N, C-alpha and C positions, 0 to 999 in steps of 0.2 A: 119237262115233266113227263111228257109222253115217252121220252127216251128212257127215263128211269123206270117207268112201268114196264116197258118192253124188255129191259134188261133184267128186271126183278122177277118176271114170270118164269123164265127158264131156270133161274137160280133157285127159286122156291120149289120147283118140281124136283130138282136134283136133291135138294135137302130133304124133301118129303120122301124120296125113294130110298134113302139110306136106311131108315129103320125098318122098312118093309122087307119082306122076303123077296128074293130075286125070283122073278117070274120066268116063265119059259121063254125060250128063244123066240118063238113066233110072237108072243105078246110083247117082248122087248123090241122086236123089229117093228111091230105095229105102233108101238108107242114112239119109237124112233122116227117113224114117218110123220107122226103128229108133231114131234119136236122140230123136224125139218120144216114143216109148214109154219110153225110159230117162228122159227128162225128167219124164214123168208118174209113173213109178215112183218116181223120186227125190223128186218133190213129195209123193206120197202117203206115202212113208216119213218125209219131213221133217214133214209135217202130222200124221201119226200120232204121231211122237216128241214133237212140240210139244204135241199134245193130251194125251198120256200125262203129260208133265212138268207141264203146266199143271194137269191134273186132280189129279195127285199132290201138287204143291207149292202151287198157287195157293189152294186151299181153306183149308188151314191158315194160309198166309201172310195171306190176306185176313181170316180169322177172327181171327188174332193182331193184325193191323193194326186191325181194327174194335174189338177189345177194348181196344187201346192208345188208340185215338181216344176210345172211350167213357169209359175211365178218365181221360184227359186232360180231357174235357168235364166229368166229375163233379168232378174236382179243381178245375178252373177255377170251376165252380158253387159248390163249397165255399169256395174262396178269395173269390169274389165275395160270398157270404153273410157270411163273416167280415169282409170290408172294409165291407160295409153295416152290420153289427153294430157294428164299431169306429166308423164314422162316426156312427151313431145314438148311441153312447155318448159320443162327443166332443160331439155336438150337445146331448145331455142335460147333460153337464158344463158346457158353455158357458151353457146356460139356467140351470143351478143356480148357476154362477159369478155371473151377473148378479143373481140373487136373493140370493146370499150377500153380494155387494157392497152391495146395497140394505139387507140386514139389518145389516151392519157399520156402514153410514152411519147407520141409524136408532139403533143401539145407541150409537154415538159421540155422536149428538145428545142421546140420553137421559142419557148420562154427563155431557155438557157441561152440560145443564140441572141435573142433580143437583149438579154441582160448583159451578155459579153459585149455586144455592139455598144450599148449604152455606157458600160464601164470604160470601153476604149475611147468613146467620144468624150466622156467626162475627164478621163485621164489626159487626152490630147488638149482639151480646153484648159485644164489645170496647168499642164506643162507650158501652154502658150502664155497663160497669165504669169507664171513664174518667170518665163523668158522675158516677157515685156517688163516686168518689175525689175529684173536683173539688168536689162538694157537701160532702164531709167536710172537705176542706181549707178551703173557704169558711166552713163552720160553725166550724171550729177557729180560723180567723183572726178571725172575728166575735167569738167568745168572748174571744180574746186582746185584740182591740181594745176590747171592752166593759170587760174587766177593767182594761186600761191606761187607758181613759177614766175609769173609776170612781176609779182610783188618782190620776190627774191631777186629777180634780174634787175629790177629798178633799184633796189637797195644796193645791190652789188655795183651797179653803174654809178650810183651816187657816191659810194665809197671810193671807187676808182677815180671818179672825177675829183673828189675831195683830195685824194692823195696827189693827183696830178697838179691840182691847184696849189696845194701846200708845197709841193716840190718846186713850183715855179714862183711861188710868192716869196719875195724878198722884202726886206724892210723898206727900201726905196720904192718898190712897186706898191706896197701897201699904202704908203704915204701919198702916192700919186692917185690912187683910187679914192682915197678918202677926200682929197682935195677936189677931185672931179665930182664926187657925189655932192659935196657941199656946194659947189658952183651950180650944179643942176637944181639944187633946191632954191636958190635965190632967184 
């Protein structure tokens, strides 16, 4: 408000001078000196008011602004540290992921080897069972064939003996045998 009054006073004088007649050069110079005084007074009032307002409001404003900037810097530092920690955690997980993948591959290779060994062992056991069964069947077939061969040989021997006996058997020999048999019965 003081500023408005200080600015309005010289403007009012200038407006008031227009309708009047122009005064002499000395009077104008005298009045100009008075104007200079008013200009200096107005400047001093304005500078004092600005100094008072700046002193009163600028300190807390700049202190608040400095605190806000400091707080923002601390917050950004905290966020940066969190981001670095997160990045380090991600890097650690990626490194662990590679080792986990390697471990899984090694485990699958071990399981595959164990599976192959088990399959080989089971195949060997199955082959052994089949061989044992085949040997039993062969032995059984051999026994059957030997028994069949013995029976056939016995039949053949009986047929040969029968043919020999028939060839040697004559009517008088048959009568002698029958008489001998009857005598043995008595």
